[in-house]
N, C-alpha and C positions, 0 to 999 in steps of 0.2 A: 504494500499499500504505500501511497505519497504520503510522508509525512507533511503535516501542517504548521503544528504549533509542538514544540519541545521545550518543557519548563522543568527545569534542575535545581533544586533546592532554594526554592524561593522564600523568602523572608522578607517581611514588613512590620515595622513598628511606629506607634503614633506615639506622642508624649505621654501618653497614660499606660504603656506598656506594649507587647509585642500582639500583632492582630494574626499573622500566619507564618508559621514556621515550619521549613523544610518541605516545601509542596513539590512535588515532581510528577508530571506526568504526560502522554503524548497525544493530541489528537491527530487521525489520519482522514483523508479524503475520503468521503462517503460513509464517515462513521457519526454517531452520534453520542456525543460523552454529555451523561446526566451528574451534576454534582449537587450533593444535598448536605444539610449540617442543622443544628441548633439556630434558631433564631440570634442574630447578634455574633456570629461565631468569625464572621470574616469573608464571607462569602464574596459580596460585593466588592469589597476591599482586593479581595485577590483578582476579581474582572479588571477592575481599573489598573491594578500593578500590571499585570500581563499585557494591557493596552497601552500602556505607558502614560496613562493618565494619573499615576501616581508613582511616585519615587520608589524604587526597591532599594532593601537594606545590603541585599545579598542574594545570590542565585543568579540563573542563566534562564532569559526567555527568547528563544529562538522561533521564528515565524516568518512561514514562506506563503507569500499571496498576500490580497487585500481583506480587510476584516469590515465586514457590516455589522454595527453591534446594537441591540434594541435594550435600553435600559429600563429598570422597572417602571419607572414613570415616564409615559410615553413622550413628554416633552416636545407636545407639539404646539407650536406658537399660535394661539388663541386668535390673533388678527389675521392669519392666512387662511386660505382655504387650503382643504386636504390636498389637492393636486400642486399648490405651492410647496405646502411643506414638505411634500415628497420628494419634489425637483429641486430643494434648495441647495444640497450639496453640490447636485451637477453644475449648477449656477455658478455657485462660488468658484468651482474649479474650472470654469471656463468654458465648459462643454457649448457645443452649438446648438442652436434650436431645433434644428433636425434631429440631431442625436437626443436631445432632452424629450422630445416628442415621442420618438421612437421607445426609448425606455420607458417611456410613463404608461405608453399603450401596453407595454409588453407587462408591467409588474401589475398592472390595473386589471389586465385580464387574469392574470396569475392568482390575483388574490381577489376577485371578482368586485371589484372598486368602482367601475365604470358608473355607477350609479350615483356614488356620492363625491365625487371628485369636488364639485362646486359646492360643498357643503362646507361649514367652519367646524371645527371640533367640536363645540359645545353643543353641535345640532346632530350627532351622531351616536351610536351605543358606544360604550365599552370595547367590544370586540371588533367593531369597526376602526375606533382609534386605533386598537392594537395592531390591526393587519395595514393601518396608513403607516404607523411606526416601522413594521416590519418591512413594506414596500419603499421607504425611504432609506434601509439598509439594504435593502436588495437592489435597489437603480442603479449601485456602484459597479455592480457586476462582480460582488466579492467571492472570495474562494471560501470565506470561513464565515458564520453567520454566528454571533454569541447574543444569547438572550439571557437576560436577567429576571426571575418572576413571569414569565410571559402570561401565565394563566392566571394570576393575581386578577380578583374582579369580574373574570368572565364567567358566565351561566354554562351549562353542562354542553348546550348545543355548539356555542361559540369556541368551547375546549377541544369537541370534537372535530369543526372544521379546521382548527389550528392544527391538531395531529394530523389530521390529512394533507395539510398542506406541508408542514416538516417533513413527514413521511416522501411526499414527492419530491422536495428539495433534496433530500438524500438520495433517492432512487434515482430522478432524472438528469439534473446537475450533479452530483455527486459532491455537495457541498459537506465540508466539515462542520459539525453542528454543537453548539456548547451549550447545554440549557442548565440555570441555575434555577432551582426550584426546591419547597417544601413538601410539594405534593405528590407523594410516594407513586399512586396507580398510574398516573401520568408518565412520570419518568420511565416507571418499569415497562409501559407500552411502547416508548417511544424510542429509547436507548440500547444502547449495544453493551456499554459500559456504565455502571454509577460509581464515581468516588464519595462516600461516606465521609465527613470531616468532623472532628471532635468538636469540643465547646473552643472557645477563645483562650489561647492563640490557636487557631484551627492549624490542625495536623490532618492526615489521612489517616482515618481508622480502617477502612475495609476498600475492596474495590471489588464492586458486585460485576458479575457476567449476565447482562439482563436479557438480551433479546440473541438469539441465537439463528433469527430467521435472515 
């Protein structure tokens, strides 16, 4: 398999003490890696450190390819319509109008967002807002998709739709996907492996081989 992320002995502390300690794992193309652990153990800090949004104390993070990141809060700009939120990263990067329109059409079709593109974030459901946040991450055509608590606030129907989407992204596009969640059933259904973290400072307690299909 093509290795997309390699994390070795990653450690991060804040002023009040260590948050994550000696975390090591790999993510391959076409693989879904679940990460779970107690509330406040450092899962989001670990993601932000891997992404380079936080400085690490020690350890190595090697990344091959582009990353699309879906934070726990969708962080959609309320004064922009969904279409404008989705393409904002492409516009900032200087992409041309034709490329932006083609990619918007692609991700909107993929996530069934066409009927909602001209709505504002406060006019759509939580599930639709989450899909718009995922579309914003996918429109850059990443190799890796990282989602922080993607099921939070979604009803069972929206969770089912999201699970189907993630399975398709894994199978058809062969994205490497990392999902941080405390919802065990959803992680067991979608993940190939699940990393179980301890209380803070987070260490790897166990690795579960979840999905053999």
